[in-house]
N, CA and C atoms as an extended XYZ file, in Angstrom:
606
Properties=species:S:1:pos:R:3:atomname:S:1:resname:S:1:resid:I:1 pbc="F F F"
N        21.498        5.141      -16.576 N   MET     1
C        21.892        6.543      -16.531 CA  MET     1
C        20.902        7.412      -17.293 C   MET     1
N        20.414        6.912      -18.438 N   LYS     2
C        19.463        7.658      -19.252 CA  LYS     2
C        18.200        7.952      -18.457 C   LYS     2
N        17.701        6.950      -17.694 N   ASN     3
C        16.483        7.133      -16.907 CA  ASN     3
C        16.667        8.215      -15.855 C   ASN     3
N        17.890        8.295      -15.281 N   LYS     4
C        18.151        9.306      -14.268 CA  LYS     4
C        18.060       10.699      -14.887 C   LYS     4
N        18.575       10.854      -16.124 N   PHE     5
C        18.499       12.147      -16.796 CA  PHE     5
C        17.049       12.512      -17.091 C   PHE     5
N        16.266       11.506      -17.501 N   ILE     6
C        14.848       11.748      -17.795 CA  ILE     6
C        14.114       12.188      -16.533 C   ILE     6
N        14.395       11.500      -15.404 N   LEU     7
C        13.759       11.868      -14.145 CA  LEU     7
C        14.162       13.267      -13.716 C   LEU     7
N        15.453       13.583      -13.870 N   ALA     8
C        15.935       14.906      -13.481 CA  ALA     8
C        15.288       15.986      -14.340 C   ALA     8
N        15.178       15.719      -15.643 N   ALA     9
C        14.553       16.682      -16.544 CA  ALA     9
C        13.077       16.872      -16.186 C   ALA     9
N        12.408       15.750      -15.856 N   GLY    10
C        11.002       15.833      -15.469 CA  GLY    10
C        10.819       16.637      -14.196 C   GLY    10
N        11.726       16.440      -13.242 N   LEU    11
C        11.651       17.184      -11.983 CA  LEU    11
C        11.845       18.667      -12.232 C   LEU    11
N        12.848       19.026      -13.050 N   LEU    12
C        13.100       20.434      -13.334 CA  LEU    12
C        11.911       21.068      -14.044 C   LEU    12
N        11.312       20.312      -14.976 N   PHE    13
C        10.143       20.825      -15.692 CA  PHE    13
C         8.993       21.067      -14.716 C   PHE    13
N         8.814       20.104      -13.784 N   GLY    14
C         7.738       20.237      -12.807 CA  GLY    14
C         7.961       21.411      -11.883 C   GLY    14
N         9.208       21.603      -11.465 N   LEU    15
C         9.519       22.721      -10.582 CA  LEU    15
C         9.313       24.052      -11.302 C   LEU    15
N         9.689       24.102      -12.569 N   ALA    16
C         9.547       25.336      -13.338 CA  ALA    16
C         8.084       25.706      -13.535 C   ALA    16
N         7.214       24.691      -13.566 N   ALA    17
C         5.790       24.948      -13.797 CA  ALA    17
C         5.079       25.442      -12.544 C   ALA    17
N         5.725       25.319      -11.378 N   LEU    18
C         5.104       25.740      -10.131 CA  LEU    18
C         5.187       27.248       -9.961 C   LEU    18
N         4.215       27.840       -9.281 N   PRO    19
C         4.301       29.274       -8.984 CA  PRO    19
C         5.539       29.574       -8.151 C   PRO    19
N         6.063       30.786       -8.291 N   ALA    20
C         7.296       31.152       -7.581 CA  ALA    20
C         7.124       31.080       -6.073 C   ALA    20
N         5.893       31.274       -5.594 N   THR    21
C         5.649       31.291       -4.148 CA  THR    21
C         5.323       29.903       -3.591 C   THR    21
N         5.261       28.896       -4.460 N   ALA    22
C         4.869       27.551       -4.016 CA  ALA    22
C         5.961       26.929       -3.155 C   ALA    22
N         5.534       26.221       -2.124 N   GLN    23
C         6.446       25.490       -1.249 CA  GLN    23
C         6.637       24.086       -1.819 C   GLN    23
N         7.852       23.770       -2.177 N   VAL    24
C         8.149       22.467       -2.776 CA  VAL    24
C         8.758       21.551       -1.723 C   VAL    24
N         8.145       20.380       -1.563 N   LYS    25
C         8.655       19.390       -0.616 CA  LYS    25
C         8.823       18.069       -1.368 C   LYS    25
N        10.045       17.587       -1.422 N   ILE    26
C        10.358       16.396       -2.212 CA  ILE    26
C        10.716       15.229       -1.299 C   ILE    26
N        10.141       14.079       -1.603 N   GLY    27
C        10.443       12.871       -0.836 CA  GLY    27
C        10.623       11.692       -1.776 C   GLY    27
N        10.944       10.552       -1.204 N   PHE    28
C        11.089        9.348       -2.015 CA  PHE    28
C        10.796        8.129       -1.162 C   PHE    28
N        10.580        6.998       -1.829 N   ILE    29
C        10.398        5.725       -1.140 CA  ILE    29
C        11.342        4.693       -1.744 C   ILE    29
N        11.671        3.689       -0.945 N   TYR    30
C        12.349        2.509       -1.453 CA  TYR    30
C        11.256        1.460       -1.648 C   TYR    30
N        10.755        1.352       -2.868 N   GLN    31
C         9.627        0.456       -3.125 CA  GLN    31
C         9.954       -0.994       -2.773 C   GLN    31
N        11.185       -1.431       -3.102 N   GLU    32
C        11.581       -2.805       -2.799 CA  GLU    32
C        11.623       -3.044       -1.289 C   GLU    32
N        12.075       -2.049       -0.558 N   LYS    33
C        12.128       -2.154        0.901 CA  LYS    33
C        10.721       -2.321        1.478 C   LYS    33
N         9.796       -1.518        0.973 N   ILE    34
C         8.412       -1.605        1.446 CA  ILE    34
C         7.814       -2.962        1.094 C   ILE    34
N         8.022       -3.375       -0.162 N   TYR    35
C         7.468       -4.649       -0.624 CA  TYR    35
C         7.963       -5.813        0.231 C   TYR    35
N         9.259       -5.837        0.526 N   SER    36
C         9.846       -6.969        1.260 CA  SER    36
C         9.284       -7.115        2.659 C   SER    36
N         8.675       -6.042        3.200 N   GLN    37
C         8.145       -6.096        4.561 CA  GLN    37
C         6.625       -6.282        4.603 C   GLN    37
N         6.010       -6.374        3.430 N   MET    38
C         4.559       -6.562        3.375 CA  MET    38
C         4.209       -8.042        3.512 C   MET    38
N         3.149       -8.378        4.251 N   PRO    39
C         2.722       -9.783        4.361 CA  PRO    39
C         2.419      -10.404        3.002 C   PRO    39
N         1.932       -9.593        2.076 N   GLU    40
C         1.591      -10.104        0.753 CA  GLU    40
C         2.816      -10.633        0.007 C   GLU    40
N         3.990      -10.082        0.315 N   ALA    41
C         5.205      -10.471       -0.396 CA  ALA    41
C         5.501      -11.954       -0.208 C   ALA    41
N         5.304      -12.439        1.010 N   LYS    42
C         5.579      -13.848        1.301 CA  LYS    42
C         4.673      -14.752        0.476 C   LYS    42
N         3.401      -14.373        0.328 N   GLN    43
C         2.462      -15.184       -0.445 CA  GLN    43
C         2.810      -15.149       -1.927 C   GLN    43
N         3.226      -13.978       -2.412 N   VAL    44
C         3.630      -13.861       -3.819 CA  VAL    44
C         4.803      -14.773       -4.108 C   VAL    44
N         5.832      -14.721       -3.247 N   GLU    45
C         7.019      -15.552       -3.461 CA  GLU    45
C         6.675      -17.037       -3.364 C   GLU    45
N         5.770      -17.384       -2.457 N   GLU    46
C         5.379      -18.787       -2.291 CA  GLU    46
C         4.641      -19.286       -3.527 C   GLU    46
N         3.740      -18.464       -4.044 N   ASP    47
C         2.996      -18.837       -5.252 CA  ASP    47
C         3.942      -19.028       -6.442 C   ASP    47
N         4.926      -18.138       -6.562 N   LEU    48
C         5.877      -18.251       -7.658 CA  LEU    48
C         6.732      -19.512       -7.526 C   LEU    48
N         7.168      -19.808       -6.310 N   LYS    49
C         7.980      -21.002       -6.084 CA  LYS    49
C         7.196      -22.270       -6.425 C   LYS    49
N         5.922      -22.315       -6.038 N   ASN    50
C         5.097      -23.486       -6.329 CA  ASN    50
C         4.908      -23.666       -7.833 C   ASN    50
N         4.690      -22.555       -8.536 N   THR    51
C         4.528      -22.629       -9.985 CA  THR    51
C         5.821      -23.086      -10.652 C   THR    51
N         6.950      -22.533      -10.195 N   GLU    52
C         8.250      -22.930      -10.738 CA  GLU    52
C         8.504      -24.419      -10.510 C   GLU    52
N         8.126      -24.895       -9.335 N   LYS    53
C         8.332      -26.310       -9.007 CA  LYS    53
C         7.525      -27.211       -9.940 C   LYS    53
N         6.291      -26.805      -10.243 N   GLN    54
C         5.454      -27.581      -11.150 CA  GLN    54
C         6.088      -27.651      -12.547 C   GLN    54
N         6.571      -26.512      -13.013 N   TYR    55
C         7.211      -26.488      -14.333 CA  TYR    55
C         8.480      -27.330      -14.339 C   TYR    55
N         9.273      -27.238      -13.268 N   GLN    56
C        10.506      -28.014      -13.205 CA  GLN    56
C        10.217      -29.513      -13.230 C   GLN    56
N         9.166      -29.926      -12.539 N   THR    57
C         8.781      -31.339      -12.530 CA  THR    57
C         8.448      -31.820      -13.935 C   THR    57
N         7.691      -31.012      -14.667 N   LEU    58
C         7.315      -31.367      -16.037 CA  LEU    58
C         8.528      -31.382      -16.971 C   LEU    58
N         9.412      -30.390      -16.783 N   ILE    59
C        10.614      -30.334      -17.619 CA  ILE    59
C        11.491      -31.563      -17.393 C   ILE    59
N        11.681      -31.921      -16.118 N   GLN    60
C        12.516      -33.082      -15.812 CA  GLN    60
C        11.899      -34.372      -16.365 C   GLN    60
N        10.559      -34.459      -16.345 N   ALA    61
C         9.883      -35.636      -16.905 CA  ALA    61
C        10.114      -35.716      -18.412 C   ALA    61
N        10.060      -34.569      -19.073 N   LYS    62
C        10.301      -34.540      -20.512 CA  LYS    62
C        11.741      -34.928      -20.834 C   LYS    62
N        12.671      -34.455      -20.031 N   ILE    63
C        14.080      -34.789      -20.252 CA  ILE    63
C        14.323      -36.279      -20.048 C   ILE    63
N        13.703      -36.843      -19.025 N   LYS    64
C        13.872      -38.284      -18.768 CA  LYS    64
C        13.316      -39.100      -19.929 C   LYS    64
N        12.167      -38.672      -20.445 N   ASP    65
C        11.582      -39.366      -21.591 CA  ASP    65
C        12.537      -39.324      -22.781 C   ASP    65
N        13.146      -38.151      -22.999 N   PHE    66
C        14.111      -38.014      -24.095 CA  PHE    66
C        15.310      -38.933      -23.871 C   PHE    66
N        15.842      -38.915      -22.661 N   GLN    67
C        17.034      -39.710      -22.366 CA  GLN    67
C        16.756      -41.203      -22.495 C   GLN    67
N        15.570      -41.644      -22.049 N   ASP    68
C        15.209      -43.065      -22.166 CA  ASP    68
C        15.130      -43.486      -23.635 C   ASP    68
N        14.504      -42.641      -24.446 N   LYS    69
C        14.354      -42.979      -25.866 CA  LYS    69
C        15.687      -42.852      -26.608 C   LYS    69
N        16.538      -41.932      -26.144 N   ALA    70
C        17.866      -41.806      -26.746 CA  ALA    70
C        18.699      -43.047      -26.445 C   ALA    70
N        18.532      -43.605      -25.224 N   ALA    71
C        19.270      -44.816      -24.853 CA  ALA    71
C        18.832      -45.997      -25.711 C   ALA    71
N        17.526      -46.071      -25.983 N   VAL    72
C        17.011      -47.149      -26.842 CA  VAL    72
C        17.574      -46.996      -28.252 C   VAL    72
N        17.618      -45.754      -28.740 N   TYR    73
C        18.150      -45.491      -30.077 CA  TYR    73
C        19.612      -45.910      -30.181 C   TYR    73
N        20.397      -45.583      -29.142 N   GLU    74
C        21.825      -45.916      -29.162 CA  GLU    74
C        22.060      -47.430      -29.186 C   GLU    74
N        21.091      -48.208      -28.696 N   LYS    75
C        21.254      -49.665      -28.622 CA  LYS    75
C        20.647      -50.401      -29.822 C   LYS    75
N        20.204      -49.644      -30.793 N   LEU    76
C        19.653      -50.300      -31.981 CA  LEU    76
C        20.734      -51.158      -32.648 C   LEU    76
N        20.372      -52.325      -33.096 N   PRO    77
C        21.341      -53.191      -33.775 CA  PRO    77
C        21.931      -52.516      -35.005 C   PRO    77
N        23.123      -52.915      -35.343 N   ALA    78
C        23.813      -52.306      -36.478 CA  ALA    78
C        23.067      -52.513      -37.788 C   ALA    78
N        22.307      -53.597      -37.867 N   ASN    79
C        21.598      -53.889      -39.117 CA  ASN    79
C        20.195      -53.281      -39.161 C   ASN    79
N        19.904      -52.369      -38.221 N   THR    80
C        18.587      -51.713      -38.231 CA  THR    80
C        18.441      -50.887      -39.504 C   THR    80
N        17.264      -50.975      -40.123 N   SER    81
C        17.045      -50.274      -41.388 CA  SER    81
C        17.138      -48.759      -41.205 C   SER    81
N        17.518      -48.059      -42.262 N   ASP    82
C        17.647      -46.607      -42.226 CA  ASP    82
C        16.305      -45.932      -41.932 C   ASP    82
N        15.223      -46.532      -42.406 N   ILE    83
C        13.894      -45.935      -42.184 CA  ILE    83
C        13.583      -45.884      -40.687 C   ILE    83
N        13.874      -46.978      -39.980 N   ILE    84
C        13.626      -47.023      -38.528 CA  ILE    84
C        14.530      -46.033      -37.807 C   ILE    84
N        15.801      -45.983      -38.202 N   LYS    85
C        16.732      -45.047      -37.571 CA  LYS    85
C        16.286      -43.602      -37.767 C   LYS    85
N        15.884      -43.286      -38.990 N   GLN    86
C        15.445      -41.929      -39.295 CA  GLN    86
C        14.192      -41.561      -38.495 C   GLN    86
N        13.302      -42.550      -38.335 N   ASP    87
C        12.085      -42.303      -37.562 CA  ASP    87
C        12.421      -42.008      -36.104 C   ASP    87
N        13.352      -42.780      -35.517 N   LYS    88
C        13.764      -42.579      -34.130 CA  LYS    88
C        14.470      -41.227      -33.965 C   LYS    88
N        15.299      -40.886      -34.956 N   GLU    89
C        16.018      -39.614      -34.889 CA  GLU    89
C        15.046      -38.435      -34.944 C   GLU    89
N        14.040      -38.554      -35.809 N   LYS    90
C        13.040      -37.496      -35.917 CA  LYS    90
C        12.259      -37.361      -34.604 C   LYS    90
N        11.942      -38.509      -33.989 N   GLU    91
C        11.218      -38.484      -32.718 CA  GLU    91
C        12.049      -37.778      -31.650 C   GLU    91
N        13.344      -38.073      -31.596 N   LEU    92
C        14.225      -37.460      -30.598 CA  LEU    92
C        14.388      -35.957      -30.863 C   LEU    92
N        14.493      -35.587      -32.118 N   GLN    93
C        14.613      -34.170      -32.461 CA  GLN    93
C        13.354      -33.396      -32.071 C   GLN    93
N        12.200      -34.020      -32.291 N   ASN    94
C        10.932      -33.387      -31.907 CA  ASN    94
C        10.835      -33.235      -30.395 C   ASN    94
N        11.297      -34.254      -29.663 N   LEU    95
C        11.280      -34.184      -28.202 CA  LEU    95
C        12.200      -33.071      -27.702 C   LEU    95
N        13.362      -32.957      -28.320 N   GLN    96
C        14.311      -31.924      -27.923 CA  GLN    96
C        13.739      -30.531      -28.178 C   GLN    96
N        13.106      -30.362      -29.324 N   THR    97
C        12.469      -29.082      -29.642 CA  THR    97
C        11.348      -28.778      -28.651 C   THR    97
N        10.577      -29.816      -28.298 N   SER    98
C         9.484      -29.653      -27.342 CA  SER    98
C         9.998      -29.198      -25.979 C   SER    98
N        11.122      -29.762      -25.553 N   ILE    99
C        11.711      -29.384      -24.256 CA  ILE    99
C        12.135      -27.921      -24.277 C   ILE    99
N        12.811      -27.508      -25.341 N   GLN   100
C        13.275      -26.129      -25.450 CA  GLN   100
C        12.104      -25.150      -25.471 C   GLN   100
N        11.067      -25.479      -26.207 N   GLU   101
C         9.894      -24.604      -26.278 CA  GLU   101
C         9.179      -24.536      -24.930 C   GLU   101
N         9.119      -25.685      -24.246 N   PHE   102
C         8.460      -25.705      -22.945 CA  PHE   102
C         9.220      -24.828      -21.941 C   PHE   102
N        10.546      -24.898      -21.974 N   GLN   103
C        11.351      -24.069      -21.077 CA  GLN   103
C        11.105      -22.584      -21.328 C   GLN   103
N        11.077      -22.192      -22.593 N   GLN   104
C        10.841      -20.795      -22.941 CA  GLN   104
C         9.445      -20.343      -22.512 C   GLN   104
N         8.449      -21.198      -22.786 N   ASN   105
C         7.077      -20.867      -22.418 CA  ASN   105
C         6.902      -20.806      -20.903 C   ASN   105
N         7.619      -21.676      -20.195 N   ALA   106
C         7.536      -21.689      -18.733 CA  ALA   106
C         8.088      -20.389      -18.161 C   ALA   106
N         9.210      -19.925      -18.689 N   GLN   107
C         9.802      -18.676      -18.214 CA  GLN   107
C         8.884      -17.491      -18.494 C   GLN   107
N         8.273      -17.484      -19.686 N   THR   108
C         7.335      -16.412      -20.020 CA  THR   108
C         6.122      -16.448      -19.102 C   THR   108
N         5.637      -17.657      -18.828 N   SER   109
C         4.477      -17.808      -17.953 CA  SER   109
C         4.780      -17.324      -16.539 C   SER   109
N         5.980      -17.635      -16.048 N   ILE   110
C         6.381      -17.191      -14.712 CA  ILE   110
C         6.424      -15.669      -14.647 C   ILE   110
N         6.970      -15.044      -15.673 N   GLN   111
C         7.060      -13.588      -15.701 CA  GLN   111
C         5.671      -12.945      -15.701 C   GLN   111
N         4.753      -13.527      -16.473 N   LYS   112
C         3.380      -13.006      -16.516 CA  LYS   112
C         2.685      -13.189      -15.168 C   LYS   112
N         2.890      -14.358      -14.566 N   LYS   113
C         2.276      -14.621      -13.268 CA  LYS   113
C         2.831      -13.675      -12.204 C   LYS   113
N         4.129      -13.425      -12.270 N   GLN   114
C         4.750      -12.512      -11.309 CA  GLN   114
C         4.157      -11.110      -11.446 C   GLN   114
N         4.014      -10.651      -12.697 N   ALA   115
C         3.428       -9.332      -12.928 CA  ALA   115
C         1.990       -9.279      -12.425 C   ALA   115
N         1.242      -10.360      -12.631 N   GLN   116
C        -0.144      -10.427      -12.185 CA  GLN   116
C        -0.238      -10.390      -10.660 C   GLN   116
N         0.646      -11.135       -9.994 N   LEU   117
C         0.630      -11.175       -8.532 CA  LEU   117
C         1.084       -9.861       -7.914 C   LEU   117
N         2.023       -9.187       -8.586 N   LEU   118
C         2.579       -7.957       -8.034 CA  LEU   118
C         1.677       -6.741       -8.261 C   LEU   118
N         0.803       -6.830       -9.246 N   GLN   119
C        -0.023       -5.670       -9.589 CA  GLN   119
C        -0.812       -5.120       -8.390 C   GLN   119
N        -1.566       -5.954       -7.656 N   PRO   120
C        -2.306       -5.398       -6.514 CA  PRO   120
C        -1.392       -4.932       -5.377 C   PRO   120
N        -0.216       -5.548       -5.253 N   VAL   121
C         0.724       -5.147       -4.204 CA  VAL   121
C         1.294       -3.767       -4.516 C   VAL   121
N         1.694       -3.571       -5.775 N   VAL   122
C         2.226       -2.271       -6.192 CA  VAL   122
C         1.155       -1.194       -6.055 C   VAL   122
N        -0.072       -1.543       -6.408 N   LYS   123
C        -1.177       -0.591       -6.280 CA  LYS   123
C        -1.376       -0.180       -4.833 C   LYS   123
N        -1.270       -1.131       -3.925 N   LYS   124
C        -1.432       -0.837       -2.495 CA  LYS   124
C        -0.326        0.096       -2.015 C   LYS   124
N         0.913       -0.154       -2.477 N   ILE   125
C         2.027        0.709       -2.097 CA  ILE   125
C         1.782        2.125       -2.604 C   ILE   125
N         1.360        2.237       -3.858 N   GLU   126
C         1.134        3.551       -4.458 CA  GLU   126
C         0.021        4.313       -3.744 C   GLU   126
N        -1.069        3.621       -3.426 N   GLU   127
C        -2.191        4.277       -2.752 CA  GLU   127
C        -1.774        4.822       -1.393 C   GLU   127
N        -1.015        4.026       -0.651 N   ASN   128
C        -0.570        4.476        0.666 CA  ASN   128
C         0.513        5.551        0.564 C   ASN   128
N         1.326        5.479       -0.472 N   MET   129
C         2.325        6.520       -0.699 CA  MET   129
C         1.647        7.853       -0.964 C   MET   129
N         0.599        7.846       -1.814 N   HIS   130
C        -0.129        9.078       -2.109 CA  HIS   130
C        -0.787        9.631       -0.846 C   HIS   130
N        -1.330        8.752       -0.020 N   ALA   131
C        -1.959        9.198        1.225 CA  ALA   131
C        -0.946        9.868        2.141 C   ALA   131
N         0.223        9.248        2.284 N   VAL   132
C         1.278        9.818        3.133 CA  VAL   132
C         1.760       11.147        2.553 C   VAL   132
N         1.933       11.185        1.225 N   ALA   133
C         2.401       12.410        0.578 CA  ALA   133
C         1.415       13.550        0.798 C   ALA   133
N         0.121       13.269        0.660 N   ASN   134
C        -0.900       14.305        0.862 CA  ASN   134
C        -0.962       14.760        2.323 C   ASN   134
N        -0.857       13.799        3.228 N   GLU   135
C        -0.918       14.138        4.657 CA  GLU   135
C         0.274       14.966        5.104 C   GLU   135
N         1.419       14.785        4.446 N   ASN   136
C         2.645       15.477        4.857 CA  ASN   136
C         3.097       16.542        3.863 C   ASN   136
N         2.203       16.893        2.943 N   ALA   137
C         2.429       17.998        2.004 CA  ALA   137
C         3.664       17.817        1.116 C   ALA   137
N         3.883       16.592        0.630 N   TYR   138
C         4.975       16.372       -0.311 CA  TYR   138
C         4.499       16.719       -1.721 C   TYR   138
N         5.284       17.519       -2.417 N   THR   139
C         4.939       17.913       -3.777 CA  THR   139
C         5.290       16.818       -4.776 C   THR   139
N         6.480       16.217       -4.594 N   PHE   140
C         6.946       15.131       -5.451 CA  PHE   140
C         7.426       13.977       -4.585 C   PHE   140
N         7.166       12.748       -5.048 N   VAL   141
C         7.700       11.551       -4.395 CA  VAL   141
C         8.265       10.644       -5.484 C   VAL   141
N         9.531       10.270       -5.336 N   PHE   142
C        10.193        9.398       -6.304 CA  PHE   142
C        10.379        8.001       -5.728 C   PHE   142
N        10.586        7.045       -6.629 N   ASN   143
C        10.983        5.703       -6.201 CA  ASN   143
C        12.498        5.623       -6.307 C   ASN   143
N        13.167        5.398       -5.182 N   ASN   144
C        14.624        5.319       -5.162 CA  ASN   144
C        15.062        3.865       -5.073 C   ASN   144
N        16.347        3.605       -5.261 N   TYR   145
C        16.898        2.250       -5.174 CA  TYR   145
C        17.977        2.203       -4.101 C   TYR   145
N        17.863        1.214       -3.216 N   GLU   146
C        18.820        1.086       -2.128 CA  GLU   146
C        20.176        0.607       -2.637 C   GLU   146
N        21.253        1.001       -1.955 N   PRO   147
C        22.586        0.511       -2.324 CA  PRO   147
C        22.640       -1.015       -2.221 C   PRO   147
N        23.337       -1.636       -3.143 N   GLY   148
C        23.480       -3.090       -3.110 CA  GLY   148
C        22.419       -3.832       -3.882 C   GLY   148
N        21.437       -3.109       -4.458 N   THR   149
C        20.382       -3.774       -5.225 CA  THR   149
C        20.777       -3.975       -6.683 C   THR   149
N        21.883       -3.365       -7.093 N   GLY   150
C        22.310       -3.488       -8.483 CA  GLY   150
C        21.777       -2.395       -9.384 C   GLY   150
N        20.866       -1.563       -8.860 N   ALA   151
C        20.304       -0.461       -9.645 CA  ALA   151
C        20.885        0.863       -9.152 C   ALA   151
N        21.100        1.784      -10.079 N   ASN   152
C        21.622        3.088       -9.702 CA  ASN   152
C        20.552        3.886       -8.960 C   ASN   152
N        20.898        4.480       -7.817 N   PRO   153
C        19.911        5.280       -7.088 CA  PRO   153
C        19.486        6.494       -7.892 C   PRO   153
N        18.223        6.877       -7.745 N   VAL   154
C        17.702        8.055       -8.431 CA  VAL   154
C        18.054        9.307       -7.634 C   VAL   154
N        17.919        9.227       -6.310 N   VAL   155
C        18.223       10.348       -5.423 CA  VAL   155
C        19.581       10.094       -4.791 C   VAL   155
N        20.535       10.965       -5.036 N   LEU   156
C        21.902       10.752       -4.574 CA  LEU   156
C        22.190       11.447       -3.241 C   LEU   156
N        21.558       12.568       -2.990 N   HIS   157
C        21.780       13.295       -1.738 CA  HIS   157
C        20.426       13.756       -1.206 C   HIS   157
N        20.216       13.554        0.087 N   PHE   158
C        18.905       13.880        0.645 CA  PHE   158
C        18.987       13.946        2.173 C   PHE   158
N        18.093       14.731        2.785 N   PRO   159
C        17.989       14.705        4.244 CA  PRO   159
C        17.239       13.454        4.667 C   PRO   159
N        17.443       12.991        5.875 N   ALA   160
C        16.836       11.740        6.343 CA  ALA   160
C        15.315       11.752        6.221 C   ALA   160
N        14.707       12.906        6.473 N   GLU   161
C        13.237       12.973        6.463 CA  GLU   161
C        12.654       12.854        5.061 C   GLU   161
N        13.499       12.918        4.029 N   ALA   162
C        12.989       12.778        2.656 CA  ALA   162
C        12.583       11.345        2.350 C   ALA   162
N        13.149       10.376        3.083 N   ASP   163
C        12.785        8.965        2.896 CA  ASP   163
C        11.506        8.691        3.675 C   ASP   163
N        10.400        8.523        2.954 N   ILE   164
C         9.114        8.306        3.621 CA  ILE   164
C         8.684        6.839        3.561 C   ILE   164
N         9.634        5.937        3.293 N   SER   165
C         9.310        4.511        3.207 CA  SER   165
C         8.667        4.004        4.489 C   SER   165
N         9.251        4.362        5.637 N   ASP   166
C         8.711        3.890        6.916 CA  ASP   166
C         7.322        4.457        7.179 C   ASP   166
N         7.078        5.694        6.724 N   LEU   167
C         5.745        6.285        6.899 CA  LEU   167
C         4.705        5.505        6.101 C   LEU   167
N         5.091        5.071        4.902 N   VAL   168
C         4.170        4.277        4.070 CA  VAL   168
C         3.897        2.935        4.726 C   VAL   168
N         4.941        2.302        5.270 N   LEU   169
C         4.752        1.019        5.964 CA  LEU   169
C         3.820        1.191        7.162 C   LEU   169
N         4.034        2.222        7.934 N   LYS   170
C         3.170        2.476        9.100 CA  LYS   170
C         1.736        2.752        8.660 C   LYS   170
N         1.589        3.427        7.526 N   LYS   171
C         0.252        3.713        6.997 CA  LYS   171
C        -0.480        2.414        6.679 C   LYS   171
N         0.270        1.377        6.305 N   MET   172
C        -0.314        0.072        5.999 CA  MET   172
C        -0.427       -0.802        7.248 C   MET   172
N        -0.060       -0.241        8.409 N   GLY   173
C        -0.147       -1.010        9.648 CA  GLY   173
C         1.018       -1.958        9.865 C   GLY   173
N         2.142       -1.691        9.192 N   ILE   174
C         3.321       -2.551        9.292 CA  ILE   174
C         4.408       -1.837       10.082 C   ILE   174
N         4.970       -2.511       11.064 N   THR   175
C         6.082       -1.946       11.810 CA  THR   175
C         7.346       -2.073       10.977 C   THR   175
N         7.985       -0.961       10.628 N   PRO   176
C         9.179       -1.026        9.771 CA  PRO   176
C        10.288       -1.872       10.382 C   PRO   176
N        10.973       -2.612        9.547 N   ARG   177
C        12.094       -3.423       10.002 CA  ARG   177
C        13.255       -2.511       10.350 C   ARG   177
N        13.946       -2.755       11.479 N   PRO   178
C        15.082       -1.912       11.865 CA  PRO   178
C        16.148       -1.874       10.778 C   PRO   178
N        16.831       -0.749       10.666 N   ALA   179
C        17.904       -0.616        9.678 CA  ALA   179
C        18.974       -1.658        9.918 C   ALA   179
N        19.411       -2.302        8.844 N   GLY   180
C        20.450       -3.313        8.961 CA  GLY   180
C        19.926       -4.722        9.138 C   GLY   180
N        18.608       -4.861        9.414 N   ALA   181
C        18.029       -6.197        9.577 CA  ALA   181
C        17.986       -6.882        8.222 C   ALA   181
N        18.307       -8.180        8.172 N   PRO   182
C        18.334       -8.889        6.877 CA  PRO   182
C        16.947       -8.989        6.266 C   PRO   182
N        16.879       -8.800        4.962 N   ALA   183
C        15.613       -8.932        4.237 CA  ALA   183
C        15.409      -10.380        3.849 C   ALA   183
N        14.151      -10.845        3.776 N   PRO   184
C        13.892      -12.231        3.357 CA  PRO   184
C        14.345      -12.471        1.943 C   PRO   184
N        14.776      -13.704        1.666 N   ALA   185
C        15.253      -14.050        0.329 CA  ALA   185
C        14.104      -14.078       -0.652 C   ALA   185
N        14.362      -13.591       -1.848 N   ALA   186
C        13.331      -13.587       -2.900 CA  ALA   186
C        13.314      -14.929       -3.597 C   ALA   186
N        12.195      -15.199       -4.243 N   ALA   187
C        12.069      -16.467       -4.964 CA  ALA   187
C        13.038      -16.504       -6.137 C   ALA   187
N        13.605      -17.664       -6.383 N   ALA   188
C        14.558      -17.808       -7.484 CA  ALA   188
C        13.809      -17.947       -8.799 C   ALA   188
N        14.374      -17.439       -9.906 N   PRO   189
C        13.716      -17.585      -11.209 CA  PRO   189
C        13.727      -19.031      -11.655 C   PRO   189
N        12.943      -19.318      -12.680 N   VAL   190
C        12.897      -20.680      -13.202 CA  VAL   190
C        14.286      -21.072      -13.679 C   VAL   190
N        14.841      -22.116      -13.110 N   ALA   191
C        16.193      -22.538      -13.465 CA  ALA   191
C        16.146      -23.541      -14.597 C   ALA   191
N        17.136      -23.489      -15.444 N   ALA   192
C        17.229      -24.465      -16.526 CA  ALA   192
C        17.668      -25.798      -15.954 C   ALA   192
N        17.250      -26.906      -16.531 N   PRO   193
C        17.661      -28.218      -16.037 CA  PRO   193
C        19.163      -28.359      -16.026 C   PRO   193
N        19.666      -29.111      -15.077 N   ALA   194
C        21.112      -29.266      -14.942 CA  ALA   194
C        21.706      -29.956      -16.165 C   ALA   194
N        21.002      -30.937      -16.680 N   ALA   195
C        21.511      -31.682      -17.842 CA  ALA   195
C        20.597      -31.460      -19.034 C   ALA   195
N        21.173      -31.008      -20.133 N   LYS   196
C        20.385      -30.820      -21.342 CA  LYS   196
C        20.437      -32.072      -22.205 C   LYS   196
N        19.348      -32.433      -22.858 N   PRO   197
C        19.343      -33.624      -23.706 CA  PRO   197
C        20.316      -33.472      -24.855 C   PRO   197
N        21.091      -34.486      -25.094 N   ALA   198
C        22.069      -34.466      -26.188 CA  ALA   198
C        21.393      -34.873      -27.487 C   ALA   198
N        21.871      -34.309      -28.561 N   ALA   199
C        21.324      -34.658      -29.870 CA  ALA   199
C        21.696      -36.098      -30.216 C   ALA   199
N        20.815      -36.850      -30.860 N   PRO   200
C        21.108      -38.236      -31.205 CA  PRO   200
C        22.244      -38.353      -32.202 C   PRO   200
N        23.039      -39.364      -32.042 N   LYS   201
C        24.149      -39.615      -32.973 CA  LYS   201
C        23.615      -40.217      -34.266 C   LYS   201
N        24.184      -39.794      -35.352 N   LYS   202
C        23.767      -40.352      -36.650 CA  LYS   202
C        24.812      -41.358      -37.136 C   LYS   202
C-alpha cells in the first residue's frame, strides 16, 4: 500500500510540473505478462531449474553422508570410550552445520543467478516499452500487476488502450497470447530436503 501512495504522489508531482497546455497520456504495462511470453523466459527458467537440481543433488548427498555416519554412531558398542563418542558427535554436528550453511548459500546463489539472468530480459522490456511510449506519445508508463498475482495493482481504473503490454510484445516481434490463455509455469524455488538430519543422541 505504501508503494502505491509513493507512485501516486510521484505521478501528481510529475503532472504538476508539466505546462498547463501539455497533453498528458498515461499508459502501463504488465511486465510479468510480457516476460512470460518472451522466448528468453523459457531459457531463464530452464537455467534456474538446472542449477537448482545441481544444488539439490549435492544437498541430498550431504544428508546421506550424515545419515550413514549417524547410523554408525548409533551402533557404537556400549563400552565405547567417551573420547571416541565425543569425536563422532562433533563430526556429526559439523556435518549438520555444513548442510544448513550449504542450503542457505544455495538459496542465495539461486537468487543472484536469477537476478543476473533477468537483467538483460528486463532491459529489453524497458527499451521496447520506451520505444512504444515515444511512438505513441505516452507521457507516463507504469508497471501494473495483473489480478491473481498476489500483488496489489498500481492502476485501478483505466481505459483498455492504456494497457500497452501487447504493443511492447509486438515491438519485440512476439504475437501476444490471447486473453485467458494459460501462462507457462515458473520455475520452483530451491526446495528444502524432505528429511532433515537429526541431531545425534548423547
